[in-house]
Backbone atoms as SQL, in Angstrom:
CREATE TABLE atoms (id INTEGER PRIMARY KEY, chain TEXT, resi INTEGER, resn TEXT, atom TEXT, x REAL, y REAL, z REAL);
INSERT INTO atoms VALUES
  (1, 'A', 1, 'MET', 'N', -12.352, 185.619, -122.884),
  (2, 'A', 1, 'MET', 'CA', -11.704, 186.253, -121.742),
  (3, 'A', 1, 'MET', 'C', -12.661, 186.240, -120.568),
  (4, 'A', 2, 'ALA', 'N', -12.159, 185.916, -119.412),
  (5, 'A', 2, 'ALA', 'CA', -12.971, 185.988, -118.205),
  (6, 'A', 2, 'ALA', 'C', -13.335, 187.449, -117.964),
  (7, 'A', 3, 'SER', 'N', -14.570, 187.681, -117.577),
  (8, 'A', 3, 'SER', 'CA', -15.019, 189.044, -117.338),
  (9, 'A', 3, 'SER', 'C', -15.788, 189.111, -116.024),
  (10, 'A', 4, 'THR', 'N', -16.218, 190.299, -115.665),
  (11, 'A', 4, 'THR', 'CA', -16.908, 190.515, -114.400),
  (12, 'A', 4, 'THR', 'C', -18.050, 189.515, -114.227),
  (13, 'A', 5, 'GLY', 'N', -18.069, 188.869, -113.077),
  (14, 'A', 5, 'GLY', 'CA', -19.117, 187.898, -112.759),
  (15, 'A', 5, 'GLY', 'C', -18.734, 186.461, -113.052),
  (16, 'A', 6, 'ASP', 'N', -17.705, 186.241, -113.846),
  (17, 'A', 6, 'ASP', 'CA', -17.280, 184.882, -114.174),
  (18, 'A', 6, 'ASP', 'C', -16.580, 184.234, -112.981),
  (19, 'A', 7, 'VAL', 'N', -16.666, 182.916, -112.934),
  (20, 'A', 7, 'VAL', 'CA', -15.931, 182.137, -111.943),
  (21, 'A', 7, 'VAL', 'C', -14.743, 181.514, -112.664),
  (22, 'A', 8, 'VAL', 'N', -13.574, 181.599, -112.046),
  (23, 'A', 8, 'VAL', 'CA', -12.366, 181.029, -112.629),
  (24, 'A', 8, 'VAL', 'C', -11.754, 180.030, -111.651),
  (25, 'A', 9, 'LEU', 'N', -11.056, 179.060, -112.199),
  (26, 'A', 9, 'LEU', 'CA', -10.272, 178.129, -111.405),
  (27, 'A', 9, 'LEU', 'C', -8.816, 178.545, -111.582),
  (28, 'A', 10, 'VAL', 'N', -8.126, 178.795, -110.492),
  (29, 'A', 10, 'VAL', 'CA', -6.742, 179.240, -110.532),
  (30, 'A', 10, 'VAL', 'C', -5.838, 178.043, -110.238),
  (31, 'A', 11, 'TYR', 'N', -4.880, 177.826, -111.124),
  (32, 'A', 11, 'TYR', 'CA', -3.907, 176.747, -110.981),
  (33, 'A', 11, 'TYR', 'C', -2.591, 177.333, -110.490),
  (34, 'A', 12, 'HIS', 'N', -1.958, 176.654, -109.565),
  (35, 'A', 12, 'HIS', 'CA', -0.643, 177.026, -109.053),
  (36, 'A', 12, 'HIS', 'C', 0.284, 175.849, -109.325),
  (37, 'A', 13, 'ASN', 'N', 1.327, 176.077, -110.109),
  (38, 'A', 13, 'ASN', 'CA', 2.235, 175.000, -110.530),
  (39, 'A', 13, 'ASN', 'C', 1.453, 173.830, -111.130),
  (40, 'A', 14, 'GLU', 'N', 0.499, 174.169, -111.985),
  (41, 'A', 14, 'GLU', 'CA', -0.347, 173.224, -112.732),
  (42, 'A', 14, 'GLU', 'C', -1.239, 172.346, -111.855),
  (43, 'A', 15, 'GLN', 'N', -1.444, 172.730, -110.607),
  (44, 'A', 15, 'GLN', 'CA', -2.366, 172.039, -109.709),
  (45, 'A', 15, 'GLN', 'C', -3.514, 172.981, -109.375),
  (46, 'A', 16, 'PRO', 'N', -4.771, 172.512, -109.422),
  (47, 'A', 16, 'PRO', 'CA', -5.879, 173.387, -109.037),
  (48, 'A', 16, 'PRO', 'C', -5.663, 173.906, -107.617),
  (49, 'A', 17, 'ALA', 'N', -5.784, 175.230, -107.439),
  (50, 'A', 17, 'ALA', 'CA', -5.512, 175.825, -106.130),
  (51, 'A', 17, 'ALA', 'C', -6.767, 176.395, -105.492),
  (52, 'A', 18, 'PHE', 'N', -7.557, 177.165, -106.254),
  (53, 'A', 18, 'PHE', 'CA', -8.771, 177.757, -105.690),
  (54, 'A', 18, 'PHE', 'C', -9.660, 178.302, -106.797),
  (55, 'A', 19, 'PHE', 'N', -10.926, 178.464, -106.450),
  (56, 'A', 19, 'PHE', 'CA', -11.878, 179.141, -107.324),
  (57, 'A', 19, 'PHE', 'C', -11.950, 180.601, -106.913),
  (58, 'A', 20, 'ALA', 'N', -12.267, 181.458, -107.881),
  (59, 'A', 20, 'ALA', 'CA', -12.440, 182.880, -107.580),
  (60, 'A', 20, 'ALA', 'C', -13.498, 183.447, -108.513),
  (61, 'A', 21, 'ARG', 'N', -14.174, 184.480, -108.041),
  (62, 'A', 21, 'ARG', 'CA', -15.149, 185.211, -108.860),
  (63, 'A', 21, 'ARG', 'C', -14.490, 186.499, -109.301),
  (64, 'A', 22, 'VAL', 'N', -14.580, 186.802, -110.604),
  (65, 'A', 22, 'VAL', 'CA', -14.011, 188.045, -111.127),
  (66, 'A', 22, 'VAL', 'C', -14.946, 189.183, -110.730),
  (67, 'A', 23, 'GLN', 'N', -14.452, 190.065, -109.885),
  (68, 'A', 23, 'GLN', 'CA', -15.245, 191.187, -109.401),
  (69, 'A', 23, 'GLN', 'C', -15.188, 192.368, -110.356),
  (70, 'A', 24, 'ASP', 'N', -14.020, 192.582, -110.983),
  (71, 'A', 24, 'ASP', 'CA', -13.858, 193.729, -111.865),
  (72, 'A', 24, 'ASP', 'C', -12.617, 193.526, -112.730),
  (73, 'A', 25, 'VAL', 'N', -12.689, 194.014, -113.955),
  (74, 'A', 25, 'VAL', 'CA', -11.535, 194.060, -114.842),
  (75, 'A', 25, 'VAL', 'C', -11.481, 195.484, -115.379),
  (76, 'A', 26, 'SER', 'N', -10.388, 196.184, -115.073),
  (77, 'A', 26, 'SER', 'CA', -10.265, 197.567, -115.530),
  (78, 'A', 26, 'SER', 'C', -8.846, 197.812, -116.032),
  (79, 'A', 27, 'PRO', 'N', -8.691, 198.735, -116.990),
  (80, 'A', 27, 'PRO', 'CA', -7.354, 199.004, -117.528),
  (81, 'A', 27, 'PRO', 'C', -6.417, 199.525, -116.444),
  (82, 'A', 28, 'ASP', 'N', -5.183, 199.076, -116.497),
  (83, 'A', 28, 'ASP', 'CA', -4.146, 199.568, -115.605),
  (84, 'A', 28, 'ASP', 'C', -3.514, 200.792, -116.261),
  (85, 'A', 29, 'HIS', 'N', -2.713, 201.534, -115.515),
  (86, 'A', 29, 'HIS', 'CA', -2.051, 202.697, -116.104),
  (87, 'A', 29, 'HIS', 'C', -0.979, 202.277, -117.114),
  (88, 'A', 30, 'LYS', 'N', -0.484, 201.021, -116.995),
  (89, 'A', 30, 'LYS', 'CA', 0.463, 200.501, -117.982),
  (90, 'A', 30, 'LYS', 'C', -0.317, 199.988, -119.185),
  (91, 'A', 31, 'ARG', 'N', 0.113, 200.361, -120.359),
  (92, 'A', 31, 'ARG', 'CA', -0.568, 199.975, -121.595),
  (93, 'A', 31, 'ARG', 'C', -0.635, 198.449, -121.733),
  (94, 'A', 32, 'ASP', 'N', -1.788, 197.949, -122.154),
  (95, 'A', 32, 'ASP', 'CA', -2.034, 196.520, -122.398),
  (96, 'A', 32, 'ASP', 'C', -2.041, 195.657, -121.134),
  (97, 'A', 33, 'TRP', 'N', -2.159, 196.272, -119.974),
  (98, 'A', 33, 'TRP', 'CA', -2.279, 195.544, -118.716),
  (99, 'A', 33, 'TRP', 'C', -3.610, 195.902, -118.075),
  (100, 'A', 34, 'TYR', 'N', -4.154, 194.984, -117.263),
  (101, 'A', 34, 'TYR', 'CA', -5.454, 195.168, -116.620),
  (102, 'A', 34, 'TYR', 'C', -5.356, 194.860, -115.137),
  (103, 'A', 35, 'GLN', 'N', -6.129, 195.587, -114.347),
  (104, 'A', 35, 'GLN', 'CA', -6.278, 195.267, -112.933),
  (105, 'A', 35, 'GLN', 'C', -7.472, 194.332, -112.815),
  (106, 'A', 36, 'VAL', 'N', -7.225, 193.125, -112.349),
  (107, 'A', 36, 'VAL', 'CA', -8.266, 192.106, -112.226),
  (108, 'A', 36, 'VAL', 'C', -8.513, 191.880, -110.744),
  (109, 'A', 37, 'LYS', 'N', -9.697, 192.274, -110.294),
  (110, 'A', 37, 'LYS', 'CA', -10.063, 192.094, -108.890),
  (111, 'A', 37, 'LYS', 'C', -10.787, 190.758, -108.762),
  (112, 'A', 38, 'LEU', 'N', -10.263, 189.886, -107.901),
  (113, 'A', 38, 'LEU', 'CA', -10.809, 188.538, -107.701),
  (114, 'A', 38, 'LEU', 'C', -11.291, 188.365, -106.274),
  (115, 'A', 39, 'LEU', 'N', -12.458, 187.736, -106.115),
  (116, 'A', 39, 'LEU', 'CA', -12.940, 187.327, -104.807),
  (117, 'A', 39, 'LEU', 'C', -12.609, 185.845, -104.680),
  (118, 'A', 40, 'VAL', 'N', -11.638, 185.517, -103.842),
  (119, 'A', 40, 'VAL', 'CA', -11.199, 184.131, -103.664),
  (120, 'A', 40, 'VAL', 'C', -12.259, 183.400, -102.853),
  (121, 'A', 41, 'LEU', 'N', -12.787, 182.325, -103.434),
  (122, 'A', 41, 'LEU', 'CA', -13.909, 181.600, -102.836),
  (123, 'A', 41, 'LEU', 'C', -13.403, 180.494, -101.911),
  (124, 'A', 42, 'GLN', 'N', -12.916, 180.915, -100.778),
  (125, 'A', 42, 'GLN', 'CA', -12.502, 180.015, -99.711),
  (126, 'A', 42, 'GLN', 'C', -12.729, 180.753, -98.401),
  (127, 'A', 43, 'ILE', 'N', -12.633, 180.040, -97.313),
  (128, 'A', 43, 'ILE', 'CA', -12.879, 180.666, -96.011),
  (129, 'A', 43, 'ILE', 'C', -11.539, 180.995, -95.380),
  (130, 'A', 44, 'PRO', 'N', -11.302, 182.224, -94.968),
  (131, 'A', 44, 'PRO', 'CA', -12.181, 183.375, -95.113),
  (132, 'A', 44, 'PRO', 'C', -12.126, 183.922, -96.541),
  (133, 'A', 45, 'LEU', 'N', -13.228, 184.559, -96.976),
  (134, 'A', 45, 'LEU', 'CA', -13.248, 185.193, -98.291),
  (135, 'A', 45, 'LEU', 'C', -12.167, 186.259, -98.338),
  (136, 'A', 46, 'THR', 'N', -11.464, 186.308, -99.443),
  (137, 'A', 46, 'THR', 'CA', -10.381, 187.268, -99.605),
  (138, 'A', 46, 'THR', 'C', -10.511, 187.911, -100.974),
  (139, 'A', 47, 'GLU', 'N', -10.286, 189.206, -101.035),
  (140, 'A', 47, 'GLU', 'CA', -10.306, 189.897, -102.321),
  (141, 'A', 47, 'GLU', 'C', -8.878, 190.306, -102.662),
  (142, 'A', 48, 'VAL', 'N', -8.451, 189.981, -103.878),
  (143, 'A', 48, 'VAL', 'CA', -7.111, 190.323, -104.332),
  (144, 'A', 48, 'VAL', 'C', -7.224, 191.048, -105.665),
  (145, 'A', 49, 'THR', 'N', -6.223, 191.843, -105.990),
  (146, 'A', 49, 'THR', 'CA', -6.151, 192.483, -107.298),
  (147, 'A', 49, 'THR', 'C', -4.829, 192.091, -107.929),
  (148, 'A', 50, 'TRP', 'N', -4.921, 191.478, -109.107),
  (149, 'A', 50, 'TRP', 'CA', -3.739, 191.109, -109.873),
  (150, 'A', 50, 'TRP', 'C', -3.673, 192.013, -111.096),
  (151, 'A', 51, 'ILE', 'N', -2.478, 192.397, -111.483),
  (152, 'A', 51, 'ILE', 'CA', -2.282, 193.188, -112.697),
  (153, 'A', 51, 'ILE', 'C', -1.784, 192.223, -113.767),
  (154, 'A', 52, 'LEU', 'N', -2.627, 192.009, -114.795),
  (155, 'A', 52, 'LEU', 'CA', -2.386, 190.963, -115.786),
  (156, 'A', 52, 'LEU', 'C', -2.558, 191.482, -117.204),
  (157, 'A', 53, 'ARG', 'N', -1.904, 190.845, -118.147),
  (158, 'A', 53, 'ARG', 'CA', -2.135, 191.091, -119.572),
  (159, 'A', 53, 'ARG', 'C', -3.369, 190.284, -119.998),
  (160, 'A', 54, 'GLU', 'N', -3.952, 190.665, -121.124),
  (161, 'A', 54, 'GLU', 'CA', -5.159, 189.984, -121.603),
  (162, 'A', 54, 'GLU', 'C', -4.925, 188.492, -121.811),
  (163, 'A', 55, 'GLU', 'N', -3.750, 188.113, -122.339),
  (164, 'A', 55, 'GLU', 'CA', -3.505, 186.688, -122.581),
  (165, 'A', 55, 'GLU', 'C', -3.471, 185.884, -121.281),
  (166, 'A', 56, 'TYR', 'N', -3.071, 186.507, -120.179),
  (167, 'A', 56, 'TYR', 'CA', -3.080, 185.813, -118.892),
  (168, 'A', 56, 'TYR', 'C', -4.512, 185.624, -118.398),
  (169, 'A', 57, 'ILE', 'N', -5.359, 186.612, -118.651),
  (170, 'A', 57, 'ILE', 'CA', -6.771, 186.499, -118.284),
  (171, 'A', 57, 'ILE', 'C', -7.431, 185.407, -119.125),
  (172, 'A', 58, 'ASN', 'N', -6.911, 185.181, -120.334),
  (173, 'A', 58, 'ASN', 'CA', -7.451, 184.174, -121.250),
  (174, 'A', 58, 'ASN', 'C', -6.909, 182.774, -121.008),
  (175, 'A', 59, 'GLY', 'N', -6.013, 182.588, -120.024),
  (176, 'A', 59, 'GLY', 'CA', -5.573, 181.248, -119.683),
  (177, 'A', 59, 'GLY', 'C', -4.120, 180.930, -119.953),
  (178, 'A', 60, 'THR', 'N', -3.357, 181.877, -120.487),
  (179, 'A', 60, 'THR', 'CA', -1.930, 181.641, -120.706),
  (180, 'A', 60, 'THR', 'C', -1.206, 181.622, -119.364),
  (181, 'A', 61, 'ILE', 'N', -0.257, 180.719, -119.222),
  (182, 'A', 61, 'ILE', 'CA', 0.507, 180.595, -117.975),
  (183, 'A', 61, 'ILE', 'C', 1.382, 181.831, -117.786),
  (184, 'A', 62, 'PHE', 'N', 1.422, 182.312, -116.545),
  (185, 'A', 62, 'PHE', 'CA', 2.326, 183.390, -116.165),
  (186, 'A', 62, 'PHE', 'C', 3.000, 182.992, -114.865),
  (187, 'A', 63, 'THR', 'N', 3.976, 183.768, -114.429),
  (188, 'A', 63, 'THR', 'CA', 4.659, 183.432, -113.177),
  (189, 'A', 63, 'THR', 'C', 4.400, 184.493, -112.120),
  (190, 'A', 64, 'MET', 'N', 4.348, 184.031, -110.888),
  (191, 'A', 64, 'MET', 'CA', 4.173, 184.899, -109.740),
  (192, 'A', 64, 'MET', 'C', 5.129, 184.368, -108.665),
  (193, 'A', 65, 'ASP', 'N', 6.074, 185.182, -108.263),
  (194, 'A', 65, 'ASP', 'CA', 7.103, 184.752, -107.303),
  (195, 'A', 65, 'ASP', 'C', 7.812, 183.480, -107.758),
  (196, 'A', 66, 'GLY', 'N', 8.030, 183.348, -109.071),
  (197, 'A', 66, 'GLY', 'CA', 8.746, 182.210, -109.621),
  (198, 'A', 66, 'GLY', 'C', 7.906, 180.960, -109.831),
  (199, 'A', 67, 'ASP', 'N', 6.635, 180.975, -109.428),
  (200, 'A', 67, 'ASP', 'CA', 5.752, 179.827, -109.609),
  (201, 'A', 67, 'ASP', 'C', 4.807, 180.074, -110.779),
  (202, 'A', 68, 'SER', 'N', 4.457, 179.000, -111.504),
  (203, 'A', 68, 'SER', 'CA', 3.522, 179.154, -112.617),
  (204, 'A', 68, 'SER', 'C', 2.097, 179.267, -112.090),
  (205, 'A', 69, 'VAL', 'N', 1.348, 180.172, -112.729),
  (206, 'A', 69, 'VAL', 'CA', -0.043, 180.421, -112.371),
  (207, 'A', 69, 'VAL', 'C', -0.843, 180.469, -113.663),
  (208, 'A', 70, 'ARG', 'N', -2.055, 179.950, -113.611),
  (209, 'A', 70, 'ARG', 'CA', -2.938, 179.979, -114.774),
  (210, 'A', 70, 'ARG', 'C', -4.372, 180.113, -114.293),
  (211, 'A', 71, 'MET', 'N', -5.163, 180.920, -115.013),
  (212, 'A', 71, 'MET', 'CA', -6.592, 181.077, -114.709),
  (213, 'A', 71, 'MET', 'C', -7.389, 180.420, -115.820),
  (214, 'A', 72, 'GLU', 'N', -8.410, 179.658, -115.444),
  (215, 'A', 72, 'GLU', 'CA', -9.273, 178.992, -116.419),
  (216, 'A', 72, 'GLU', 'C', -10.719, 179.329, -116.090),
  (217, 'A', 73, 'LYS', 'N', -11.428, 179.903, -117.037),
  (218, 'A', 73, 'LYS', 'CA', -12.833, 180.242, -116.828),
  (219, 'A', 73, 'LYS', 'C', -13.640, 178.958, -116.660),
  (220, 'A', 74, 'VAL', 'N', -14.490, 178.926, -115.635),
  (221, 'A', 74, 'VAL', 'CA', -15.347, 177.773, -115.379),
  (222, 'A', 74, 'VAL', 'C', -16.622, 177.953, -116.192),
  (223, 'A', 75, 'THR', 'N', -16.935, 176.952, -117.000),
  (224, 'A', 75, 'THR', 'CA', -18.136, 177.018, -117.825),
  (225, 'A', 75, 'THR', 'C', -19.010, 175.820, -117.528),
  (226, 'A', 76, 'GLY', 'N', -20.248, 175.891, -117.934),
  (227, 'A', 76, 'GLY', 'CA', -21.175, 174.787, -117.725),
  (228, 'A', 76, 'GLY', 'C', -22.331, 174.898, -118.685),
  (229, 'A', 77, 'ARG', 'N', -23.173, 173.896, -118.662),
  (230, 'A', 77, 'ARG', 'CA', -24.378, 173.944, -119.494),
  (231, 'A', 77, 'ARG', 'C', -25.358, 174.934, -118.910),
  (232, 'A', 78, 'ARG', 'N', -26.361, 175.288, -119.665),
  (233, 'A', 78, 'ARG', 'CA', -27.378, 176.243, -119.235),
  (234, 'A', 78, 'ARG', 'C', -27.904, 175.866, -117.861),
  (235, 'A', 79, 'GLY', 'N', -27.896, 176.855, -116.951),
  (236, 'A', 79, 'GLY', 'CA', -28.435, 176.633, -115.621),
  (237, 'A', 79, 'GLY', 'C', -27.444, 176.026, -114.648),
  (238, 'A', 80, 'GLU', 'N', -26.220, 175.772, -115.105),
  (239, 'A', 80, 'GLU', 'CA', -25.206, 175.233, -114.217),
  (240, 'A', 80, 'GLU', 'C', -24.236, 176.333, -113.828),
  (241, 'A', 81, 'ALA', 'N', -23.461, 176.087, -112.810),
  (242, 'A', 81, 'ALA', 'CA', -22.483, 177.082, -112.349),
  (243, 'A', 81, 'ALA', 'C', -21.576, 177.474, -113.498),
  (244, 'A', 82, 'GLY', 'N', -21.304, 178.764, -113.599),
  (245, 'A', 82, 'GLY', 'CA', -20.343, 179.225, -114.570),
  (246, 'A', 82, 'GLY', 'C', -20.923, 179.944, -115.756),
  (247, 'A', 83, 'ASP', 'N', -22.213, 179.718, -116.103),
  (248, 'A', 83, 'ASP', 'CA', -22.711, 180.411, -117.279),
  (249, 'A', 83, 'ASP', 'C', -23.523, 181.648, -116.926),
  (250, 'A', 84, 'GLY', 'N', -23.765, 181.905, -115.650),
  (251, 'A', 84, 'GLY', 'CA', -24.427, 183.131, -115.222),
  (252, 'A', 84, 'GLY', 'C', -25.911, 183.201, -115.515),
  (253, 'A', 85, 'ARG', 'N', -26.499, 182.136, -116.043),
  (254, 'A', 85, 'ARG', 'CA', -27.925, 182.152, -116.356),
  (255, 'A', 85, 'ARG', 'C', -28.678, 181.247, -115.386),
  (256, 'A', 86, 'PRO', 'N', -29.898, 181.637, -115.030),
  (257, 'A', 86, 'PRO', 'CA', -30.681, 180.792, -114.123),
  (258, 'A', 86, 'PRO', 'C', -31.146, 179.529, -114.831),
  (259, 'A', 87, 'PRO', 'N', -31.502, 178.487, -114.056),
  (260, 'A', 87, 'PRO', 'CA', -32.043, 177.275, -114.672),
  (261, 'A', 87, 'PRO', 'C', -33.347, 177.579, -115.393),
  (262, 'A', 88, 'ASP', 'N', -33.682, 176.732, -116.367),
  (263, 'A', 88, 'ASP', 'CA', -34.944, 176.900, -117.081),
  (264, 'A', 88, 'ASP', 'C', -36.103, 176.807, -116.104),
  (265, 'A', 89, 'GLU', 'N', -37.157, 177.585, -116.349),
  (266, 'A', 89, 'GLU', 'CA', -38.353, 177.527, -115.512),
  (267, 'A', 89, 'GLU', 'C', -38.924, 176.115, -115.556),
  (268, 'A', 90, 'GLY', 'N', -39.375, 175.639, -114.439),
  (269, 'A', 90, 'GLY', 'CA', -40.014, 174.328, -114.377),
  (270, 'A', 90, 'GLY', 'C', -39.039, 173.163, -114.405),
  (271, 'A', 91, 'SER', 'N', -37.732, 173.434, -114.312),
  (272, 'A', 91, 'SER', 'CA', -36.767, 172.336, -114.400),
  (273, 'A', 91, 'SER', 'C', -36.572, 171.621, -113.071),
  (274, 'A', 92, 'ARG', 'N', -37.051, 172.217, -111.970),
  (275, 'A', 92, 'ARG', 'CA', -36.886, 171.578, -110.667),
  (276, 'A', 92, 'ARG', 'C', -37.718, 170.306, -110.585),
  (277, 'A', 93, 'GLY', 'N', -37.154, 169.285, -109.988),
  (278, 'A', 93, 'GLY', 'CA', -37.887, 168.043, -109.798),
  (279, 'A', 93, 'GLY', 'C', -37.811, 167.109, -110.984),
  (280, 'A', 94, 'LYS', 'N', -37.184, 167.531, -112.063),
  (281, 'A', 94, 'LYS', 'CA', -37.056, 166.661, -113.225),
  (282, 'A', 94, 'LYS', 'C', -35.794, 165.836, -113.098),
  (283, 'A', 95, 'ASP', 'N', -35.694, 164.811, -113.933),
  (284, 'A', 95, 'ASP', 'CA', -34.509, 163.966, -113.927),
  (285, 'A', 95, 'ASP', 'C', -33.277, 164.792, -114.266),
  (286, 'A', 96, 'PRO', 'N', -32.123, 164.429, -113.688),
  (287, 'A', 96, 'PRO', 'CA', -30.886, 165.144, -114.010),
  (288, 'A', 96, 'PRO', 'C', -30.499, 164.899, -115.466),
  (289, 'A', 97, 'PRO', 'N', -29.611, 165.736, -116.010),
  (290, 'A', 97, 'PRO', 'CA', -29.161, 165.532, -117.383),
  (291, 'A', 97, 'PRO', 'C', -28.526, 164.162, -117.547),
  (292, 'A', 98, 'ALA', 'N', -28.505, 163.668, -118.785),
  (293, 'A', 98, 'ALA', 'CA', -27.900, 162.367, -119.067),
  (294, 'A', 98, 'ALA', 'C', -26.481, 162.326, -118.518),
  (295, 'A', 99, 'GLY', 'N', -26.154, 161.260, -117.825),
  (296, 'A', 99, 'GLY', 'CA', -24.817, 161.099, -117.275),
  (297, 'A', 99, 'GLY', 'C', -24.647, 161.758, -115.913),
  (298, 'A', 100, 'GLY', 'N', -25.654, 162.524, -115.455),
  (299, 'A', 100, 'GLY', 'CA', -25.538, 163.203, -114.166),
  (300, 'A', 100, 'GLY', 'C', -26.405, 162.539, -113.123),
  (301, 'A', 101, 'ARG', 'N', -26.200, 162.919, -111.883),
  (302, 'A', 101, 'ARG', 'CA', -27.044, 162.413, -110.816),
  (303, 'A', 101, 'ARG', 'C', -27.113, 163.473, -109.726),
  (304, 'A', 102, 'VAL', 'N', -28.182, 163.452, -108.971),
  (305, 'A', 102, 'VAL', 'CA', -28.379, 164.407, -107.894),
  (306, 'A', 102, 'VAL', 'C', -27.968, 163.747, -106.589),
  (307, 'A', 103, 'ILE', 'N', -27.136, 164.430, -105.826),
  (308, 'A', 103, 'ILE', 'CA', -26.682, 163.924, -104.536),
  (309, 'A', 103, 'ILE', 'C', -27.107, 164.923, -103.472),
  (310, 'A', 104, 'SER', 'N', -27.868, 164.478, -102.498),
  (311, 'A', 104, 'SER', 'CA', -28.318, 165.345, -101.419),
  (312, 'A', 104, 'SER', 'C', -27.234, 165.442, -100.359),
  (313, 'A', 105, 'ILE', 'N', -26.972, 166.650, -99.915),
  (314, 'A', 105, 'ILE', 'CA', -25.982, 166.803, -98.842),
  (315, 'A', 105, 'ILE', 'C', -26.540, 166.306, -97.514),
  (316, 'A', 106, 'PHE', 'N', -27.853, 166.172, -97.426),
  (317, 'A', 106, 'PHE', 'CA', -28.476, 165.739, -96.186),
  (318, 'A', 106, 'PHE', 'C', -28.502, 164.223, -96.055),
  (319, 'A', 107, 'ASP', 'N', -28.335, 163.504, -97.170),
  (320, 'A', 107, 'ASP', 'CA', -28.370, 162.048, -97.149),
  (321, 'A', 107, 'ASP', 'C', -26.977, 161.425, -97.021),
  (322, 'A', 108, 'ARG', 'N', -25.954, 162.249, -96.970),
  (323, 'A', 108, 'ARG', 'CA', -24.589, 161.721, -96.867),
  (324, 'A', 108, 'ARG', 'C', -24.390, 161.040, -95.506),
  (325, 'A', 109, 'LYS', 'N', -23.715, 159.926, -95.521),
  (326, 'A', 109, 'LYS', 'CA', -23.410, 159.233, -94.271),
  (327, 'A', 109, 'LYS', 'C', -22.150, 159.824, -93.684),
  (328, 'A', 110, 'ARG', 'N', -22.157, 160.022, -92.429),
  (329, 'A', 110, 'ARG', 'CA', -20.958, 160.525, -91.734),
  (330, 'A', 110, 'ARG', 'C', -20.061, 159.331, -91.435),
  (331, 'A', 111, 'GLY', 'N', -18.784, 159.520, -91.681),
  (332, 'A', 111, 'GLY', 'CA', -17.944, 158.374, -91.449),
  (333, 'A', 111, 'GLY', 'C', -16.584, 158.776, -91.159);
């Protein structure tokens, strides 16, 4: 289950729509429902609260205004976005993991 601090990818009609950080998950007054506070990671930053069942927080499709919505927790290897842990000490300057490559935002050509 996605929990406080996790990053989730939200799908709208089975298309990726936006990333969000889970700010808080707390029980709702309705039994078996939770208030999930999300910080939507787009400009401008927006905070929303959805009232969801646990299975919806775990990735089961639900509907909102007649459209399908699904949340998927973003995970990664140690030190990558999504796992909440810092990179290993001394890992800077080393070769990227197998199959990966480092791309500098400063070396991109404008076109």
